C-alpha positions as CSV (number, residue, x, y, z in Angstrom):
1,M,42.3,33.3,11.0
2,D,38.7,33.5,10.5
3,N,37.0,30.3,9.3
4,T,34.2,31.3,7.0
5,V,31.4,29.3,5.7
6,I,29.1,30.6,2.9
7,I,25.9,29.0,1.9
8,L,26.0,29.3,-2.2
9,G,22.8,26.9,-2.2
10,A,20.3,25.5,0.2
11,R,17.4,24.3,-2.2
12,G,16.6,20.7,-2.3
13,S,15.9,18.2,-5.1
14,V,15.6,20.8,-7.7
15,P,16.6,24.4,-8.3
16,V,13.9,26.9,-8.5
17,S,13.4,30.5,-9.5
18,G,10.7,33.2,-9.4
19,E,9.2,35.6,-6.9
20,A,8.1,33.1,-4.4
21,F,11.7,32.0,-3.9
22,R,13.7,35.2,-4.1
23,R,13.9,35.5,-0.3
24,F,15.8,32.1,0.5
25,G,17.2,31.8,-3.0
26,G,16.8,28.7,-5.5
27,A,20.2,27.1,-6.2
28,T,20.7,23.7,-5.0
29,T,23.2,22.5,-2.3
30,C,26.5,24.0,-2.3
31,V,28.5,25.1,0.6
32,L,31.9,26.9,0.8
33,V,34.1,26.5,3.9
34,K,37.2,28.5,4.1
35,M,39.2,27.2,7.0
36,A,42.9,27.4,8.1
37,G,43.6,28.9,4.7
38,Q,41.9,25.8,3.0
39,Y,38.9,26.5,0.4
40,I,36.8,23.4,0.5
41,I,33.4,23.1,-1.3
42,L,30.5,20.6,0.2
43,D,28.9,19.3,-2.6
44,C,28.5,21.1,-6.1
45,G,24.8,22.0,-6.7
46,T,23.9,25.0,-8.8
47,G,25.2,27.1,-6.0
48,M,28.6,26.6,-7.3
49,L,27.9,28.7,-10.1
50,K,27.9,31.5,-7.6
51,L,31.5,30.9,-6.2
52,P,33.2,33.9,-4.8
53,T,35.9,35.6,-6.7
54,E,38.5,34.9,-3.7
55,A,37.9,30.9,-4.0
56,A,37.7,30.9,-7.7
57,K,41.2,32.6,-7.9
58,Q,42.6,29.5,-6.2
59,N,44.6,27.3,-8.3
60,T,43.4,24.1,-6.5
61,L,39.9,23.5,-4.8
62,T,38.9,20.5,-2.9
63,V,35.3,19.4,-3.3
64,I,33.7,16.7,-0.6
65,M,30.6,15.3,-1.7
66,S,27.8,14.0,0.5
67,H,26.4,11.8,-2.5
68,A,26.1,12.2,-6.2
69,H,22.4,12.7,-6.6
70,A,21.7,15.1,-9.7
71,D,20.8,18.0,-7.3
72,H,24.0,18.0,-5.7
73,I,26.5,17.5,-8.6
74,L,24.6,19.9,-11.3
75,G,26.5,22.8,-10.7
76,L,30.0,21.3,-11.7
77,A,29.7,21.3,-15.4
78,M,28.7,24.9,-16.0
79,S,30.8,26.2,-12.9
80,P,33.0,29.1,-14.2
81,Y,36.0,27.5,-12.1
82,A,35.4,24.2,-14.1
83,M,35.6,26.0,-17.2
84,T,39.0,27.7,-16.4
85,A,42.0,26.2,-17.9
86,G,44.8,25.2,-15.5
87,A,42.3,25.2,-12.5
88,A,42.5,21.8,-10.6
89,L,39.4,20.4,-8.9
90,H,40.2,17.2,-6.3
91,I,36.7,15.6,-6.0
92,Y,36.1,13.3,-2.9
93,G,33.3,10.9,-2.7
94,K,32.4,7.4,-1.6
95,S,31.7,4.5,-3.9
96,R,28.3,3.5,-3.9
97,M,26.3,0.5,-5.6
98,G,29.7,-0.4,-7.0
99,L,30.3,2.7,-8.7
100,H,33.6,5.0,-8.1
101,I,32.3,8.5,-7.6
102,R,33.8,8.9,-11.1
103,E,31.4,6.9,-12.5
104,Q,28.5,8.5,-10.5
105,F,29.4,11.8,-12.2
106,G,29.5,10.0,-15.4
107,R,26.1,8.7,-14.9
108,V,24.7,12.3,-15.4
109,F,27.5,14.1,-17.4
110,S,27.6,11.9,-20.5
111,P,25.4,11.4,-23.7
112,P,22.6,11.3,-23.9
113,A,21.9,13.1,-20.9
114,W,24.9,15.6,-21.3
115,P,26.9,16.7,-24.2
116,I,30.1,16.0,-22.7
117,G,32.0,14.3,-19.5
118,T,34.1,16.0,-17.0
119,D,37.0,15.1,-18.5
120,G,36.1,17.3,-21.6
121,L,36.1,20.6,-19.4
122,P,39.0,23.0,-19.3
123,A,39.9,22.4,-15.7
124,D,41.8,19.3,-14.3
125,I,39.2,17.6,-12.5
126,S,40.1,14.1,-10.4
127,F,38.2,11.9,-8.3
128,H,39.1,10.3,-5.3
129,E,37.7,7.7,-2.8
130,L,36.5,9.3,0.4
131,K,37.7,7.9,3.3
132,D,36.5,8.0,6.8
133,C,39.3,10.5,7.8
134,F,41.7,12.3,5.9
135,Y,43.4,15.7,5.9
136,T,43.3,18.7,3.6
137,G,46.3,20.8,4.7
138,S,45.7,21.0,8.5
139,V,41.8,20.6,8.1
140,K,40.7,17.1,9.2
141,T,37.6,15.6,7.5
142,E,35.7,13.0,9.2
143,T,32.9,11.1,7.9
144,K,29.8,9.0,9.0
145,E,27.1,7.2,6.8
146,G,23.7,8.7,7.1
147,V,20.3,7.3,6.2
148,H,19.0,8.1,2.6
149,P,18.4,6.2,-0.6
150,G,21.7,5.1,-2.3
151,G,23.7,6.4,0.9
152,V,25.0,9.7,1.9
153,S,28.1,11.0,3.9
154,L,27.7,13.0,6.9
155,I,31.0,15.4,7.0
156,R,32.6,17.0,9.9
157,L,35.5,19.8,9.3
158,S,37.8,20.4,12.0
159,C,41.0,22.6,12.5
160,E,42.3,24.4,15.7
161,G,39.1,23.5,17.9
162,K,36.5,24.7,15.6
163,S,34.4,22.5,13.7
164,V,31.7,22.4,11.0
165,V,28.9,19.5,10.6
166,F,27.4,19.0,7.1
167,M,24.3,16.7,7.6
168,T,22.4,17.2,4.3
169,D,19.9,14.5,2.8
170,T,19.5,12.3,5.7
171,T,16.8,11.0,8.0
172,V,17.1,12.0,11.6
173,T,15.0,9.2,13.8
174,E,14.9,8.7,17.5
175,E,17.0,5.4,16.9
176,N,19.9,7.4,15.1
177,M,19.6,10.7,16.9
178,P,22.2,9.8,19.6
179,E,24.8,8.6,17.3
180,Y,24.0,11.7,15.0
181,A,24.2,14.0,18.0
182,E,27.8,12.4,19.0
183,F,29.1,13.1,15.5
184,A,28.0,16.6,15.8
185,K,29.0,16.9,19.4
186,N,30.7,20.5,20.3
187,C,30.4,21.5,16.7
188,D,30.5,25.3,16.1
189,L,28.3,25.1,13.0
190,L,25.7,22.5,12.1
191,L,24.1,22.3,8.6
192,C,21.3,20.0,8.7
193,D,18.6,18.7,6.4
194,G,14.9,19.8,7.1
195,Q,13.3,19.3,3.5
196,Y,9.7,18.2,4.6
197,S,6.8,20.0,6.5
198,D,5.1,17.5,8.7
199,E,2.3,16.8,6.3
200,Q,4.7,16.3,3.4
201,W,6.5,13.8,5.9
202,R,3.7,11.7,6.1
203,T,4.1,10.4,2.5
204,R,7.5,10.9,2.1
205,R,9.1,9.3,5.2
206,D,11.1,7.0,3.1
207,F,12.5,9.6,0.9
208,G,15.8,10.0,2.9
209,H,15.2,13.7,4.4
210,S,14.1,15.1,7.8
211,T,11.6,17.8,9.0
212,I,11.9,20.7,10.9
213,V,11.1,19.3,14.1
214,H,13.5,16.7,13.8
215,V,16.2,19.0,13.3
216,I,15.0,21.2,16.4
217,E,14.7,17.8,18.5
218,L,18.1,16.9,17.5
219,V,19.4,20.6,18.5
220,I,17.7,20.5,22.3
221,T,17.9,17.2,23.3
222,P,19.9,17.8,26.6
223,T,20.8,14.2,27.4
224,D,21.6,12.4,23.7
225,G,22.1,16.0,22.1
226,F,25.6,17.9,22.1
227,G,26.6,16.6,25.6
228,Q,25.9,19.7,27.5
229,T,23.4,20.3,30.5
230,D,22.4,23.6,29.4
231,V,20.1,23.3,26.7
232,N,20.1,27.4,25.8
233,V,23.8,27.4,25.3
234,E,23.6,24.3,23.1
235,V,20.9,25.8,20.8
236,Q,23.1,29.1,20.7
237,R,25.8,27.2,19.2
238,V,24.0,25.4,16.4
239,L,22.9,27.0,13.1
240,V,20.4,24.7,11.2
241,H,20.4,24.3,7.4
242,V,16.7,23.7,6.1
243,F,16.0,22.7,2.6
244,Q,12.5,23.7,1.5
245,T,10.7,24.2,-1.7
246,D,7.8,26.2,-0.3
247,V,8.8,29.5,1.9
248,E,5.0,29.3,3.5
249,D,5.6,26.0,4.5
250,L,8.9,26.7,6.2
251,E,7.4,29.6,8.0
252,A,4.3,28.2,9.2
253,G,6.1,25.1,10.0
254,L,8.5,27.0,12.0
255,R,5.8,28.8,14.0
256,G,4.0,25.7,14.8
257,R,6.8,23.9,16.2
258,L,7.7,26.9,18.5
259,R,4.2,26.7,19.8
260,L,4.8,22.9,20.4
261,F,8.3,23.5,22.0
262,R,6.9,26.0,24.7
263,L,5.4,22.8,25.8
264,F,8.1,20.5,25.3
265,L,10.6,22.8,27.2
266,N,8.4,22.8,30.1
267,G,8.7,26.5,30.7
268,R,12.4,26.8,30.2
269,D,13.7,30.0,28.3
270,L,12.1,30.3,24.8
271,R,14.5,33.1,23.6
272,T,16.7,30.7,22.2
273,L,14.3,28.7,20.1
274,L,13.2,32.2,18.6
275,Q,16.8,32.9,17.6
276,T,17.0,29.4,15.9
277,H,13.8,30.5,14.1
278,S,15.6,33.6,12.8
279,R,18.9,31.8,12.1
280,I,17.2,29.2,10.1
281,Q,15.8,31.9,7.9
282,S,19.0,33.5,7.4
283,V,20.9,30.3,6.5
284,L,18.8,29.9,3.7
285,C,19.5,33.1,2.0
286,S,21.6,33.1,-0.9
287,Q,25.3,34.1,-0.3
288,C,24.8,33.8,3.6
289,V,28.0,34.1,5.2
290,F,29.0,32.7,8.8
291,N,32.1,33.4,10.6
292,V,33.5,30.8,13.1
293,H,35.8,32.7,15.6
294,A,38.2,31.5,17.9
C-alpha cells in the first residue's frame, strides 16, 4: 500500500496571500499523511481548509500536534471537516505550561478572541495527551521534545519499515544535531523547519526556528547525520520542509548555501545538493504530494 504525504500548508508564523506568494502557497503548517490506511494530520494550520476529499470523507481523523501556537491551529475552526456533523476528530498534543491540549486550543478558540469554542463545532472533537509512543492502527507514533519557546514535539510516524519525520518549529544547533539526527535516522521523508535566512537569524536566534543552512548541515553530516557513510545516498533519501515568508530570501539563501557547500564537501559530487534545492522548492508548493514506496 502506498504511503502518501501531502503538504497542505508550509508557511510559518502567519498565513500570507498575494502574487509574491503564489508559487509556494500561503497556508500555515498542515501535513496530511496516509499510511497503512490511516489518515493522520500533522498540525492544523490554515492548510487544513484544503483537506482532500478522500480524507474529508473519513468518519474519523487523527490530528497530532507539534504544539498549539496560533499558526498551527488556526485551520481547525473553519475546516470543512470540523463543520461536518457526525465527523470525529481526535487531537493529540502535549500538556504545556500546566495546560492540557484542550485548554491550549481554548486560549484561542473562545471569546473574546473567537466567537465559539471547539465544543460548539458540529464535529465531535476530542483532545488527548500526546504520549512518547503510541499506535494509530498499525502506525507507530514516536515523539521527542525540540527547542522552541513553550515547547514543541518532534514527530516520527512509522509502519512496515517506512517512516516520516516532522521537525517543525525547532532550533537545530551543533549541540542537538546528533540527537535530532538519531531521531530521524533512516527516515524516508524529513519535514524540517527552515524559517529564517542567515541575515534574519542574527536577530531571531531565540525565536525557536532554524535556517536553511542548519537543515542542510543536518542532512549532509556524514558522521552524526543519518548513520550512513555515503553522504550522497543520505541526501537523496531526505526531503526538507522549509518555512519562508519571502520567496526571494529562500532562493537567494539556497544559492548562497550551494556555493558554500562546494567548499564544505571538499569536491564531492554536488548533484545531490542541487536535487535538494529543487526538492525544497517543490515541498513548499501548495498541495505537493510525496509517495513513500516500499
